[in-house]
C-alpha positions as CSV (number, residue, x, y, z in Angstrom):
1,M,98.3,247.5,148.9
2,P,95.7,245.1,150.3
3,R,94.4,245.7,153.7
4,T,95.7,243.6,156.5
5,N,93.5,241.6,158.9
6,S,94.4,244.1,161.7
7,T,93.2,247.0,159.6
8,V,89.9,245.3,158.9
9,I,89.4,244.5,162.5
10,A,90.2,248.0,163.5
11,N,87.7,249.3,161.0
12,L,85.1,246.9,162.3
13,N,85.7,248.1,165.8
14,W,85.2,251.7,164.7
15,S,82.0,251.0,162.9
16,F,80.5,249.3,166.0
17,I,81.8,252.1,168.2
18,A,80.1,254.7,165.9
19,L,76.9,252.7,166.0
20,A,77.0,252.4,169.8
21,I,77.7,256.1,170.2
22,F,74.8,257.0,167.8
23,C,72.3,254.8,169.7
24,V,73.3,256.3,173.1
25,A,73.2,259.9,171.7
26,A,69.8,259.2,170.0
27,Y,68.0,257.6,172.9
28,L,69.6,258.9,176.1
29,P,67.9,262.3,176.0
30,L,64.4,260.7,175.7
31,I,65.1,258.2,178.5
32,M,66.4,261.0,180.8
33,N,63.8,263.7,180.0
34,G,60.9,262.0,178.2
35,G,57.7,260.3,179.4
36,I,54.6,258.7,178.0
37,I,51.6,259.6,175.8
38,V,48.0,258.7,175.0
39,D,47.3,255.0,175.6
40,D,50.1,254.7,178.1
41,W,48.2,256.7,180.7
42,G,45.2,254.4,180.3
43,D,47.5,251.4,180.7
44,I,48.7,252.6,184.1
45,A,45.3,253.9,185.2
46,H,43.8,250.6,184.3
47,N,45.3,249.0,187.4
48,L,43.3,251.4,189.6
49,D,40.1,249.4,188.8
50,C,41.4,245.9,189.2
51,D,42.8,243.8,192.0
52,G,46.0,241.9,191.5
53,F,48.1,240.9,188.5
54,F,45.8,238.2,187.1
55,H,42.7,240.1,187.6
56,C,44.2,243.1,185.8
57,Y,45.4,240.9,182.9
58,Q,41.9,239.4,182.6
59,S,40.2,242.7,182.7
60,W,41.8,243.8,179.5
61,F,39.4,241.5,177.7
62,P,37.5,241.7,175.4
63,L,39.5,244.8,174.3
64,F,42.6,242.7,173.5
65,S,40.6,239.6,172.4
66,N,42.2,239.7,168.9
67,R,45.7,239.4,170.4
68,P,45.4,237.7,173.8
69,L,49.1,238.0,174.9
70,A,49.3,241.7,174.3
71,P,48.1,242.6,177.8
72,L,51.0,240.7,179.3
73,P,53.9,243.1,178.6
74,I,51.6,246.0,179.5
75,T,50.4,244.5,182.8
76,I,53.9,243.2,183.8
77,S,55.5,246.6,183.1
78,T,52.8,248.7,184.9
79,F,53.0,246.4,187.9
80,I,56.8,246.8,188.1
81,F,57.2,250.5,187.3
82,G,53.9,252.1,188.4
83,T,54.5,255.9,187.8
84,F,58.3,255.5,187.5
85,F,58.2,256.7,183.9
86,P,62.0,256.3,183.0
87,G,61.5,252.5,183.7
88,Y,59.1,252.2,180.8
89,L,61.4,254.1,178.4
90,I,64.4,252.0,179.4
91,L,62.5,248.7,179.1
92,N,61.0,249.6,175.7
93,T,64.2,251.0,174.3
94,V,66.2,247.9,175.4
95,T,63.5,245.6,173.9
96,Y,63.6,247.4,170.6
97,L,67.3,247.7,170.3
98,L,67.7,244.1,171.3
99,A,65.4,243.1,168.4
100,I,67.5,245.2,166.1
101,F,70.7,243.7,167.4
102,L,69.4,240.1,166.9
103,T,68.3,240.9,163.4
104,R,71.6,242.6,162.7
105,R,73.3,239.3,163.7
106,V,71.5,237.3,161.1
107,I,72.2,239.9,158.4
108,S,75.8,240.0,159.4
109,R,76.0,236.2,158.9
110,L,74.4,236.6,155.5
111,V,76.4,239.4,154.0
112,G,78.8,240.8,156.6
113,N,79.0,243.4,159.3
114,G,78.9,246.5,157.1
115,P,75.3,245.9,155.8
116,S,74.2,244.9,159.2
117,I,75.5,248.1,160.7
118,V,73.7,250.2,158.1
119,F,70.4,248.3,158.9
120,A,70.8,248.7,162.6
121,L,71.4,252.5,162.3
122,F,68.3,253.0,160.2
123,A,66.1,250.7,162.3
124,A,67.1,252.7,165.4
125,I,65.6,255.9,164.0
126,P,61.9,255.1,163.1
127,F,61.0,258.7,162.3
128,I,57.9,257.8,160.4
129,A,56.7,255.6,163.4
130,M,57.8,257.6,166.4
131,P,55.2,256.2,168.8
132,V,57.1,252.9,168.8
133,I,59.6,254.6,171.1
134,A,57.6,257.6,172.4
135,S,54.7,255.5,173.7
136,P,56.8,253.0,175.7
137,I,54.0,251.2,177.5
138,N,51.4,250.5,174.9
139,Q,54.0,250.0,172.1
140,L,55.9,247.5,174.3
141,T,53.5,245.1,172.6
142,A,55.1,246.0,169.2
143,T,58.7,246.0,170.4
144,A,58.2,242.7,172.2
145,S,56.7,241.3,169.0
146,F,59.7,242.5,167.0
147,L,62.0,240.9,169.6
148,L,60.2,237.5,169.4
149,W,60.4,237.7,165.6
150,A,64.1,238.4,165.8
151,L,64.6,235.4,168.1
152,S,62.6,233.3,165.7
153,L,64.8,234.4,162.8
154,N,68.0,233.6,164.7
155,E,66.7,230.1,165.5
156,L,65.8,229.5,161.9
157,N,69.2,230.7,160.9
158,N,70.8,228.3,163.4
159,F,68.6,225.4,162.1
160,V,69.5,226.0,158.4
161,N,73.2,226.0,159.3
162,S,73.2,223.3,161.9
163,S,70.0,221.2,161.5
164,H,69.3,221.4,165.2
165,K,65.7,220.3,165.7
166,K,65.3,222.4,168.8
167,S,66.0,225.5,166.8
168,Y,63.4,224.5,164.2
169,V,60.7,224.1,166.9
170,L,61.7,227.3,168.6
171,T,61.5,229.2,165.3
172,Y,57.7,228.7,165.0
173,V,57.0,228.8,168.8
174,Y,58.5,232.3,169.0
175,L,56.6,233.3,165.9
176,L,53.3,232.1,167.2
177,I,53.8,234.0,170.5
178,A,54.8,237.1,168.6
179,F,51.6,237.0,166.5
180,L,49.5,236.5,169.6
181,T,51.2,239.6,171.0
182,Y,50.9,241.9,168.0
183,E,50.4,241.2,164.3
184,V,52.7,244.1,163.3
185,I,55.4,241.7,162.2
186,L,53.3,240.2,159.4
187,P,55.4,241.7,156.5
188,L,58.6,240.3,158.0
189,L,57.3,236.8,157.4
190,V,58.7,237.2,153.8
191,F,62.2,237.3,155.3
192,T,61.4,234.3,157.5
193,I,60.0,232.2,154.7
194,L,62.9,232.9,152.3
195,L,65.8,233.0,154.7
196,P,66.7,229.3,153.9
197,F,66.6,230.2,150.2
198,I,69.0,233.2,150.7
199,I,71.5,231.0,152.6
200,N,71.3,228.1,150.1
201,P,69.2,228.5,147.0
202,N,69.4,224.7,146.3
203,T,67.0,224.0,149.2
204,L,64.3,225.6,147.0
205,R,65.5,224.8,143.5
206,K,66.1,221.1,143.9
207,N,63.1,220.2,146.0
208,W,60.4,222.9,146.2
209,F,57.9,220.6,147.8
210,N,60.2,219.7,150.7
211,Y,60.9,223.5,151.1
212,F,57.2,224.2,151.3
213,I,56.6,221.5,153.9
214,R,59.6,222.6,156.1
215,F,59.5,226.3,155.8
216,V,56.2,227.5,154.4
217,L,53.6,225.2,155.9
218,P,54.6,225.9,159.6
219,I,54.1,229.6,159.0
220,A,50.8,228.9,157.3
221,A,49.8,227.0,160.4
222,V,50.7,229.9,162.6
223,L,48.6,232.3,160.6
224,A,45.8,229.8,160.5
225,I,45.8,229.6,164.3
226,I,45.6,233.4,164.5
227,V,42.8,233.6,162.0
228,L,40.9,230.7,163.7
229,W,41.3,232.5,167.1
230,Q,40.1,235.9,165.8
231,K,37.3,234.6,163.6
232,G,36.2,231.3,165.1
233,I,37.2,230.6,168.7
234,A,37.3,234.0,170.5
235,P,33.9,235.2,169.2
236,Q,32.3,232.2,170.9
237,F,32.8,233.7,174.3
238,M,33.6,237.4,173.9
239,E,33.4,240.3,171.5
240,V,36.3,240.4,169.1
241,D,37.6,243.4,167.1
242,S,39.6,241.4,164.5
243,R,42.4,243.3,162.7
244,L,41.5,241.3,159.6
245,K,39.1,243.7,157.9
246,L,40.0,243.3,154.2
247,N,37.8,245.3,151.9
248,P,38.5,244.6,148.3
249,Q,37.0,247.8,147.2
250,Q,39.4,249.8,149.4
251,M,42.6,247.9,148.6
252,L,44.0,250.4,146.1
253,A,43.0,253.3,148.3
254,K,44.9,251.8,151.3
255,L,47.9,251.0,149.1
256,H,47.9,254.6,148.0
257,T,48.0,255.8,151.6
258,W,51.1,253.6,152.1
259,G,52.8,254.9,149.0
260,H,51.9,258.5,149.9
261,V,54.1,258.1,153.0
262,F,57.1,257.8,150.7
263,F,56.4,260.1,147.8
264,A,54.8,262.9,149.8
265,Q,54.9,262.6,153.6
266,I,58.6,261.8,154.0
267,P,59.8,264.6,151.6
268,N,57.5,267.0,153.4
269,L,59.1,266.1,156.7
270,F,62.6,266.5,155.3
271,I,61.7,270.0,153.9
272,K,60.3,271.0,157.3
273,S,63.3,269.7,159.2
274,T,65.7,272.2,157.5
275,S,64.2,275.0,159.6
276,Y,65.3,273.2,162.8
277,V,69.0,274.0,163.4
278,K,70.7,272.9,166.6
279,P,74.4,272.0,167.2
280,S,73.2,268.7,168.8
281,Y,71.3,267.8,165.7
282,F,74.4,268.5,163.5
283,I,76.5,266.3,165.8
284,L,74.0,263.4,165.7
285,C,73.6,263.6,161.9
286,T,77.4,263.6,161.6
287,I,77.6,260.4,163.7
288,S,74.9,258.8,161.6
289,M,76.7,259.7,158.3
290,L,80.0,258.4,159.6
291,T,78.4,255.1,160.7
292,I,76.8,254.6,157.3
293,F,80.1,255.4,155.6
294,L,81.9,252.9,157.7
295,G,79.2,250.3,157.0
296,F,79.6,250.8,153.3
297,F,83.4,250.9,153.6
298,K,83.2,247.5,155.3
299,S,81.1,245.8,152.7
300,Q,83.3,242.9,151.6
301,V,80.9,240.5,149.7
302,S,82.8,239.6,146.6
303,K,82.6,236.0,147.6
304,K,78.9,236.2,148.5
305,T,77.5,238.0,145.5
306,G,74.8,235.4,145.0
307,V,73.7,235.7,148.7
308,A,73.7,239.5,148.4
309,L,71.5,239.5,145.3
310,R,69.0,237.1,146.9
311,F,69.1,239.1,150.1
312,L,68.3,242.3,148.0
313,V,65.4,240.6,146.2
314,V,63.9,239.2,149.4
315,S,64.4,242.5,151.3
316,T,62.6,244.3,148.5
317,L,59.7,241.9,148.7
318,C,59.6,242.3,152.4
319,F,59.4,246.0,152.1
320,L,56.6,245.9,149.5
321,A,54.7,243.4,151.8
322,S,54.7,246.0,154.6
323,S,51.8,247.6,152.7
324,S,49.7,244.5,153.6
325,I,49.3,245.8,157.1
326,F,47.0,248.6,155.8
327,I,45.4,246.6,153.1
328,L,44.4,243.7,155.3
329,S,43.3,245.9,158.2
330,N,41.5,248.4,155.9
331,E,43.4,251.3,157.7
332,S,45.2,254.3,156.2
333,A,48.9,254.8,156.6
334,N,49.9,258.0,158.4
335,S,53.4,259.1,159.4
336,W,52.2,261.8,161.9
337,G,50.8,261.8,165.4
338,Y,49.8,258.7,167.3
339,Q,48.6,256.9,164.2
340,A,52.1,256.7,162.9
341,R,52.7,253.6,165.1
342,G,51.2,251.5,162.3
343,L,54.3,252.2,160.2
344,S,56.7,250.5,162.5
345,S,57.0,247.3,160.4
346,T,57.3,249.4,157.3
347,W,60.3,251.3,158.7
348,F,61.9,248.0,160.0
349,S,61.6,246.4,156.6
350,L,62.8,249.5,154.8
351,S,65.9,249.4,157.1
352,I,66.5,245.8,156.0
353,L,66.3,246.9,152.4
354,L,68.8,249.7,152.9
355,G,71.2,247.2,154.5
356,S,70.8,244.9,151.6
357,L,71.7,247.7,149.2
358,C,74.9,248.2,151.2
359,S,75.7,244.5,150.7
360,L,76.3,244.9,147.0
361,V,79.6,246.6,146.4
362,A,78.8,247.0,142.7
363,L,76.0,249.4,143.6
364,R,78.5,252.0,144.6
365,K,79.0,252.7,140.9
366,I,75.6,254.3,140.8
367,L,76.3,256.6,143.7
368,I,74.1,254.7,146.1
369,L,76.4,255.5,149.0
370,P,75.9,259.3,148.9
371,L,72.2,258.9,148.5
372,I,71.9,256.6,151.5
373,I,74.2,258.9,153.6
374,V,72.0,261.9,152.8
375,F,68.8,259.9,153.5
376,G,70.3,258.7,156.7
377,A,71.2,262.3,157.8
378,M,67.8,263.6,157.0
379,S,66.1,260.7,158.7
380,T,68.3,261.3,161.8
381,L,67.4,265.0,161.8
382,S,63.7,264.2,161.6
383,F,64.0,261.6,164.3
384,A,65.8,264.0,166.6
385,I,63.3,266.8,166.1
386,Q,60.4,264.6,167.0
387,R,62.3,263.1,169.9
388,D,62.9,266.5,171.4
389,N,59.3,267.5,170.7
390,Y,58.0,264.5,172.6
391,I,60.3,265.5,175.5
392,E,58.6,269.0,175.3
393,S,55.2,267.3,175.1
394,W,56.0,265.5,178.3
395,K,56.9,268.7,180.0
396,I,53.6,270.3,179.0
397,Q,51.7,267.2,180.2
398,M,53.3,267.5,183.6
399,I,52.6,271.3,183.7
400,I,48.9,270.7,183.0
401,I,48.5,267.8,185.4
402,S,50.3,269.7,188.2
403,D,48.2,272.9,187.5
404,V,44.9,271.0,187.6
405,L,45.8,269.3,190.8
406,N,46.8,272.6,192.5
407,L,43.6,274.2,191.3
408,I,41.5,271.3,192.6
409,E,43.1,271.8,196.0
410,R,42.7,275.6,195.9
411,E,39.1,275.3,195.0
412,N,38.5,272.7,197.7
413,A,36.8,270.5,195.1
414,P,35.0,267.4,196.5
415,N,36.1,263.8,195.8
416,K,35.2,261.9,192.6
417,I,34.9,265.0,190.3
418,V,34.9,264.8,186.5
419,V,37.1,267.2,184.7
420,I,36.8,268.2,181.0
421,G,40.0,269.8,179.9
422,D,40.3,272.4,177.2
423,V,43.9,271.5,176.5
424,P,46.2,271.3,173.5
425,K,46.0,268.1,171.4
426,F,49.4,268.8,169.8
427,L,52.5,270.7,170.7
428,I,52.5,274.3,169.7
429,P,54.2,274.7,167.3
430,N,54.5,271.0,166.3
431,Y,56.8,269.4,163.7
432,N,54.8,266.2,163.0
433,D,51.7,266.3,165.3
434,E,53.6,265.5,168.5
435,I,50.7,264.7,170.7
436,I,49.9,266.1,174.2
437,F,46.4,265.1,175.3
438,S,43.8,263.7,173.0
439,Q,41.7,261.0,174.8
440,P,39.7,260.6,178.0
441,W,42.0,257.9,179.1
442,D,45.2,260.0,178.9
443,F,43.9,263.3,180.5
444,G,41.4,261.6,182.8
445,G,43.7,258.7,183.5
446,A,46.6,261.0,184.5
447,L,44.5,263.0,186.9
448,A,43.0,259.8,188.4
449,L,46.5,258.5,189.0
450,F,47.8,261.6,190.8
451,S,44.7,263.0,192.5
452,N,44.3,260.4,195.3
453,G,40.6,260.0,194.5
454,K,39.8,263.6,193.8
455,V,39.3,263.0,190.1
456,K,37.1,260.1,188.9
457,D,37.2,260.7,185.2
458,G,38.0,263.2,182.5
459,A,37.9,264.0,178.8
460,V,39.5,266.6,176.5
461,I,38.6,269.2,173.9
462,D,40.9,271.6,172.1
463,S,39.0,274.8,171.4
464,K,42.0,276.6,170.0
465,R,42.0,274.1,167.1
466,Q,38.2,274.0,167.1
467,D,38.5,270.3,167.8
468,F,35.7,269.4,170.2
469,N,36.3,265.7,169.9
470,R,32.7,265.1,168.5
471,L,31.2,266.9,171.5
472,L,27.5,266.4,171.7
473,I,25.3,268.1,174.3
474,R,21.7,266.9,174.5
475,N,19.1,266.5,177.3
476,N,21.1,266.0,180.5
477,D,24.2,264.4,179.0
478,I,27.5,265.4,177.5
479,E,29.1,263.0,175.1
480,I,32.7,263.2,173.8
481,N,34.5,260.9,171.3
482,G,31.3,259.1,170.5
483,W,31.3,257.0,173.7
484,W,32.5,259.0,176.8
485,K,29.5,260.4,178.7
486,T,28.9,262.4,181.8
487,G,26.2,264.6,183.4
488,A,26.6,268.0,185.1
489,D,26.9,266.6,188.6
490,N,30.3,267.2,190.0
491,L,31.6,268.4,186.6
492,W,34.4,270.9,186.3
493,L,36.0,272.6,183.3
494,Y,39.8,273.3,183.1
495,E,41.0,275.8,180.5
496,F,44.7,275.9,179.8
497,N,46.5,279.0,178.5
498,Y,49.4,277.7,176.4
499,A,51.2,281.1,176.4
500,Q,51.0,281.5,180.2
501,Q,51.5,277.8,180.9
502,K,48.7,277.7,183.4
503,G,44.9,277.4,183.4
504,V,41.6,278.1,185.1
505,L,39.3,275.5,186.8
506,S,35.6,276.3,187.2
507,K,32.6,274.4,188.4
508,I,29.9,273.6,185.9
509,E,26.6,274.3,187.4
510,S,24.3,272.9,184.7
511,I,24.2,271.4,181.2
512,N,22.9,274.7,179.9
513,S,25.8,276.7,181.4
514,F,28.3,274.2,179.9
515,D,26.5,274.5,176.5
516,E,26.8,278.3,176.7
517,K,30.5,278.1,177.6
518,M,31.2,275.8,174.7
519,R,29.4,278.0,172.2
520,A,31.4,280.9,173.4
521,L,34.5,278.9,172.6
522,G,33.2,278.1,169.1
523,Y,31.3,274.9,169.5
524,R,28.4,274.3,167.1
525,T,25.8,271.6,167.5
526,I,26.5,268.5,165.5
527,P,23.7,268.2,162.9
């Protein structure tokens, strides 16, 4: 018996409800109990050394010279929230989920609600790019860029279906602003360029030159503006660290690092995740499997087989293009630690591809549904483990900061001291290198924010891992990370005991005494 309209509507409601419940269950624990990491501390502490919004924005240059609008979301959010950390998590989460929702709307108009729901669920669990949600201040530049791209895609969809000139103009205005904010959306341009072809293949087949002028040339112009800014205009008046660092000799090597994520790193994460068993994880995985099942169950595309096929081809190209981020920047792809943020567009495009697979009912014959459900469950599990570990990371950060500040007061330390922290870089034990403190601007910035002038600066080492952050002791200087320097004047060393959850703060009397202390911890002079 054919399903009635009321049955279809009821099923649609249930699929949306399942997706909404999943998003709340996935993100609410982080919003309620999580915090910030790495660059986020530096983003807030940055405001200590500037006066007023515009001065703070301008002082980000030349650091952000390659993407001049990136400091705007950072500066705006830090001025609004200060040290109210849940505010950043809420803002970043809403921005990212709104980008997903707007993209879902375009996919829904192409191939129906089912595939769009599957896309939205996967996009919401970027387990190979966790800093996108775990670093809510610095990565607001990425989520804002995703949102601008999604707005652009919706305007393009409106133009193709209605020919409104305003929508056409907004398509490329949003896109330009997005690229001036963060270039992470580069692979998604494949979807933008070919969306009119997905909707109506005749727009390309009958007049390819007109298609090129209307839909390809504007994007080429946007990219030309970005390259001109990074390579031509900006270098005329400030130093520019351009993201465009293509090295033909390294192209295959960088492509391999991207492929390694899928044939080695993801399987390894899935294998490791099986040792983490919690009732809450089981419930979340069950909700994700139910949402995916409802999405497949709702795939009614018999009248849109051509659209679904074109969507699948374009989604595949979009996913493969995500490797370009690492090839063009000459960077390696990593799914662990803070460097995993580079995979955010890869995961987003993969989610689009998974949604496109759902759009072809015929693919059920090759058991694609069980495969995607299992992949979704394992992805959800990996996401949940990392989410909870970042919550634990935040607790450890707060314990360390509070302990240092208490010890400073107990030792009656003077103002403007410099603290080198022997603190854990990663959670112990960690699942996927969930980071605690790793840079001068996170440890030092956190102490500067909360010490009321007692701490001027700071840096970190992790002697337990024998990671001294390229520590170099010579003459009367201490160098860490290749650029951070200090002398022995007003220098203190904080040593954190992870097992006891507390540490010891001691005054460094001289460079020689610091050298002796470091050697006792395992430091060896860099040749």
